[in-house]
C-alpha positions in Angstrom: -113.5 -14.4 -153.3 -110.1 -14.9 -152.3 -109.0 -15.7 -156.1 -110.3 -12.4 -157.1 -108.6 -10.4 -154.4 -105.3 -8.8 -155.5 -103.6 -9.5 -152.3 -104.9 -13.2 -152.1 -106.5 -12.8 -148.7 -109.4 -11.2 -146.9 -108.5 -8.1 -144.7 -108.5 -8.7 -140.9 -109.4 -6.2 -138.3 -105.6 -6.0 -137.2 -104.9 -4.4 -140.7 -107.2 -1.5 -139.9 -105.6 -1.4 -136.4 -102.0 -1.2 -137.7 -103.0 1.6 -140.0 -104.5 3.5 -137.0 -101.7 3.0 -134.8 -99.3 4.2 -137.5 -101.5 7.2 -138.1 -101.4 8.0 -134.3 -97.6 7.8 -134.2 -94.9 10.5 -134.9 -94.2 8.7 -138.2 -97.2 10.0 -139.8 -96.9 13.7 -138.8 -96.7 15.0 -142.2 -99.8 13.4 -143.3 -102.8 15.7 -143.8 -106.0 15.6 -145.8 -105.9 12.1 -147.5 -107.9 9.2 -148.0 -106.1 5.8 -147.3 -107.4 2.8 -148.7 -106.8 -0.1 -146.7 -108.2 -2.7 -148.8 -105.4 -4.9 -150.1 -105.7 -3.6 -153.5 -109.3 -4.0 -154.2 -109.7 -0.4 -155.3 -107.5 -1.2 -158.2 -109.4 -4.5 -159.2 -111.3 -3.8 -162.6 -114.6 -4.7 -161.6 -114.7 -2.9 -158.1 -115.4 0.4 -159.3 -118.8 -0.7 -161.0 -119.7 -3.6 -158.7 -119.2 -6.2 -161.2 
């Protein structure tokens, strides 16, 4: 699985935690109505969209 992953590692809970902390901070005050993918690039992986 790691060989197929664009970021060359599996995501950890801390990856989501860091995003949540950033979203709760003043640094993200201009962010509205957006989907943020914290997936290490998997949405860009050619086979990800069609499960294959």
